[in-house]
C-alpha positions, 0 to 999 in steps of 0.5 A: 369374504364378500362386502359393499364395493369400496373406494378404498385402493390399498391397505397395508397390514402390520404385523399384529400386536402380541398380548402378553398381559392378562393372559388367556382365562387368567384372574384379574382384579378390576382395581389393578387391571393392567394391559400389556402387549408387545408390538413388533412394528416398533410402536405407534397409534393403538386402539384398545378395546374391551367387551364383555365376553357374553354379551360382546358389548363394548366396555371401554375403548382408547386410543394410545401412542407409544414407541417404547411402553405397550401398557395401558391401565384399564379406564385410565381416562375414567370413561369406561362405560361400566365398571368390571363386575367379579364373576364375569369374563371379558375379552380385549384386544389391541389394534395397530392403527395408522390414523389418516392412512390405510394401513394397521392390524388387528391383534387376537382377542385375549379373555380374562376373568375378573376375581 
């Protein structure tokens, strides 16, 4: 892909986090939603993103650090921009980041429905 010139000289790619649950096209309850993933890099800093699948608007973003437990309850910080609505479809992704360095990776998007 082409982009504007950058001053970044290098970027280290990590292995992508692997999403575990909610699985693709699964149905979940909004009040019990927990995101689970596996990190083949052994842990570190993560950013969890949740978007409305139809509008692509960001619902929630959360920074998390762990080297052993890769799960976070939705809206654990009470900063979601809106509540999850039954009957709607959402998508989520986990980014493995190295704050302060040019390194990281992004998981694939996972899609789920709220019941």
